[in-house]
N, C-alpha and C positions, 0 to 999 in steps of 0.2 A: 414566476421568480425568475427572470432574464435578465440578469446582471449583465453579462456578455453579448447583448443583443446587440446585432450588427456586426457582431464579429464575424468572420469568415474563415474557416480550418480547412484545410486539405490534410487528411492523414493516407498515409501508406503505412498502415500498421500490419503487423503480423502478432498474432498467438496473445500478448497479454502485457508487456509495458507499453508499446505503442498505441493500442487501442484503449488502454486506462486511462492514459493522458488524454486522448480523443472522448473518452466518455465521460472526463470529469467537464472538459469544455462544452459538452453538448448539454449537458446537466445546468451548465450553468448559463444556458442560452444562446450558446455560437451556434454558429449552421456549420455541421461539421459535414466535408463531404469524403467518404471512404473510397478510397481509391483500392479496387482489388483484380487480380488477376482472372482473366476471364474462365480458366479451367479451375473452378473447383473456390476460387476466391482465396479468403483467408483462410490459412490453414484451420484455425481454430473452430472453425465451422463442423469440422469431423473430430475433435478431439473430446470424444465421449459418444455415448449412445444419442440417438435423435431424439430430440426433447420436444421443439415445435418446429414446424415449416421443414422438418428436415436436419435442421444445426442444433448443434449440443449446447446444453446449458450454458458454457461458460461461453459461449460467445455470444449469448443473449446477455449477458451478465457485463460483459465490457464493450459491447456495441450498439447499446440501446441509444435510441433518440438521433441516429445518425442518417445520410442518405448514402446508397451503395451505386457507384458507378465502375464496371468493369472496363479497364481498359490494357489493352496490349500494350505497354510502353519498351517492347521489343522493337516496336513499327514505328515508322515515321507519325502514321496519322495518329497513335497513341499517345505520342510523346507531344504532339503538337496539341491535343483535346488537352491533356495536363498543362500545358504552358498556357493555355487560355483559359484555364480554372484558377491558375495560380494567378494571373494579370489583375485577378480581381481579390484575391485571399489576401489575407491580415497574416497568416503562419501556416507555414505548412510543417508537419512532423511526421518521422519516418523513423521505426527503427529495423532498417533492412541488416542484412547480413553486409559487415565492412567491404567496401569498396563497390557495392551493386549499384548505388546511386550513381556514383563516379562512371561507372562503365555503361549505362544507360543512357548518360548524359543530361542528369540532372541532381549532379553534385552540387557540393555549396556555392564552392566559386562561381560556376557557371549560372546558376540560380538566382544568387545574390547580386552577380554582377545586370543577370537583365532586369531584376525586380528590386530597386536597391531599397525599397519599403518595406519589401516584404522580412517576416522574421523565420529563420530558416533552424527548427528545432531537428537535430541528429542525435538520436538515441543509439549510443554503440554499445560494444561488449566489453571489452578493457579500456574504452577511451582514446581519445582522438591522438595521442602522443604514444610513445613507447615502442619496445620490441613487440609487444601483444596487438598492435593497435589491430590489426588486419585479421585477429584471430578470432571467430562465433563463440557466444556462449551462453549459458543457461541457468536459471534460478539453483539448483543444487549445485551447480559447478561453483557459481561466485559465494554462496553459504560455505562453501568447503575451502576454495580459494584464499578467501579473505577472512578467515578465523571464526566466523560467526557458528559453524558448527561446532568449534572445538570449545566453543565456552557454552556450549547448549547441553544438558542431560545431568543423570547422575554423575555425583561424586568420581564414584571408581567404574563407572558404566563406558560405553562409546560413545564417541561424538555424534550427535543427532542434528539431523533436520530441521528448523522449525516449520511447525504444519503449515504456516500461511506463507505465500508468495512476498515476502516482505520487499524482496531487491525489483525485482519486476514492479511492484506496486509503486514502491519507494522512487523510483527510476521515473515512472509515468507521473507522480507526482513531484519531483523535482524540477521534470520539463515543464509542466504547466506553473510551475513558480519562475521557473525563467522566461517563459513564454510572456507570461503579464507583466515581469519587470522588464522585459524589452518592451512590451507596447507602452509602457509609460516612459521609457526612453525614445521612442519612436515619436511620441505626442511632443516631446521636448526640442529632438534633435529632427526629425522629420525622416530619419533614418531607420531600419532594420537592424540588423544584426544575424548571427552565426550562434546558437545556443547549443551548446552543446553536452551532455550527459551521457552516463554509462552506467552499465550494473555493477563494475568493478567501484566505481567510485560509491556510489551510494550503499556496498557492502561494507565499504572499509568506512565511510559515516558514520553507521549502526554500530560499528566496533570502535568506534572513535575513543569513551571512555576507557575502553581498555589499553586500546593502543597508547592513550596518552599516558597513563599509568606504565606500561611499561619502559615508553620513551624516556619519559622525567625524572620516573621512581624506580627502574630498572623491577616493576612489580610484574610477575608471569599472574595471570587470569588463572582462577578455578573454575570447577563448573560446582553451583550449590543446587541443583535442581531448583526445589520454588521458594529457595532459600536466598540470604543475600550476605555479601562476604562482608558488611561493615556492622550490621545490627544481628542481634540475639536477644528474644523470640522473633524471625520476620519470616516465616513459612508456611508451606501449609502440613497441618497434622488430620490424620484419621480421626474420625468421629465415629457414632455409632451407625450412621447412615449416610458416611460420603465424607471427604474432604473439606476441610475449612482452611483458607488463609489466613493468619494472624501476623499483623505488623505493628510492632511495638518500635517505634522509633527513637524512643526515647525512656529516660528512667521513669517518668510520672507514668508514660503508659502502661510500663511493665508492672508497676504496682498497683493498677486499677485492675492490669490483665490478672494478676496474683488473686486478688480481693474475689475475683468472679470466680476464679476456677477452684479456689479453697486453698491457698499456699502463700497464705497471710505472714509468715517469715520470712521468705525468700527475699524481700528488699532490704530486710536489716541483714542478712546472710553477705560477709564479704566477700563470697565467691561470685555472688549475683548481685551485688546492691549496685553495680554500674555497668554501662552497656561495655566496657573495654573489659571490665571483669568478667561480664556472661561472654563474651567472645573467647577469652583464654579458657573459661569452664565449661565451653556449650557441650561438649563430650557426656558433661555430666547432666548437666541440666537438661538438654533437649528429650533425653529418654524420660525423663521424670514428668515432664510437659505432656509429652505422648501418650503416659500412661493415664494421667489423670485425665485429658479429654477425649480417651477412647469410651467409655462409657456413655458421654454426652449425644442424646439427640442434635443433629448439627443445626436445625433451626432455632431450639431452645437457648443453645449457647450462643449463637449468634445474635439471638434477640439482646440476651445480657449483656453481651460484651458490645454492642452497638450502644444499648441504652446508657452504661459506663465510660462511654466515650473513647472504646478499643477500636481501633479500624481492623477490619474483619471481613472478609467474605467467601461463601462458598465457592469451590472450585466447579463452576459450573459445566455443565454437558451444554450441546446445542439447542436442543429442545428444553432445557431447563432455562437458558438463558432467554430463550423466544415465551417463554411461560410468564417472564418476571413483568411485573406490571410498570417496571421504568423502561422497559422495553416499548411498551405498548405507548405510554405518556409521549416519548421523545420521537412515534413517528417514523422509524429508522427503515423500517420493512413497508415498499409502496407496492400498490398494486400498479402492473402499467398499463397504461391505456391501449385499448384496444386488444388486449391476452387475456388469458385467465391465469395470470401468474403473478407474483409477486418478486422484487429482488431489495436490495440493501440500499437507499439512499445516501445521496454525501453527507459526510460528518459534520456540517456546518451551516449554519444559516445566518439570513441578514434580516435584522428588523425581529429577530425571532420567528422567519418564516422559512423554512428548509428548502431550496430547490425542489422541483418535482420534475417525477423522469418524465418527458412527453410522452414518446413513445417506445414503441418496441424498435430490436435491432432489424434492420434492412433485410431483405431478401437479397442473394446476389443480381446486380446489376439491376436492381427494382429501380431507379431512378434513371436508367437507361445511358448511351454513349452517343447520343444523336445528337448534331449538331443544335437542334431545338432546348437542349436539356442543356448545353455549355452555354449558349445563346441569355437563356432565363437567370443562369446563375451571374452572368454578366449584368444583365438589365437589372437583378436585384442587387448588384451593387450601386 
């Protein structure tokens, strides 16, 4: 599945957000040239113990399907080679520190003036405007700075960082969305544009519901652990052999839930009959639910709830979700061609077919910085 076949991308990506955007485009069939510094390449190669070919696992995760060119962009020869690549590219994307691209001579204004059809994707930290636009930043910083950590965790506990890099990877996703929209605009107008994204904007977007509630209703968000601010019961409960998440999103589901767990009188109890009543009396209701669910084997309870139509799910560990038949059926874990390991594939399909990982991550400068390589890229265009 190569829906982006014929699209050429030049990526100057470091660590995660930029490389993730490049990996998405590569999995979708674009030809992605990863430009790295000659001394050590992308810092992600060293972020963790050696996994394969001397590079860390995270590097393989976010750089599969690409080609590697090592260019000294501080030298005239390196900059010239970059511009020769860009002369036949559709997309340039980078997440360099603010101001670096301009200082080295390939900032947005210079490049788009020289290549008006190019789509220039600039991934920043705090964004392209404002007093902090030149300040660098990283995933946990933005989870903290933009309020995400403040809404994550136990109600009486400290703020918690989410375990996934949702800001970095989210910024990579927004960049790809912007690049694809710009490709469509170019098809209609013949001109490229500058696509600006940032970790700051992505983090604010993920906090959007809480921000909107505060701006429009004056409502400060609370932490609910696995629970929900507007539904009860809608959280995880301990069972005899592991936690189970139960989601009663309306009164009908609550009545079904009560029938399964042995509390048939609760739906008629004025304290619990409606969701609003349950919200007002959750300090009374939730401990009683927890007491009833504690002796149940988790799989047995989940089977009965699903049969009754009550949404629920085990709170799986990573080994447990990998053992689920649904994970196998969806083929989300793919072997990497030419390697002896597997990686998680893109979470989308076209006509029922998921894009395949085409090959593993490149060795540093695997595809050389010779004039022949640049010329072959030109001819392929």
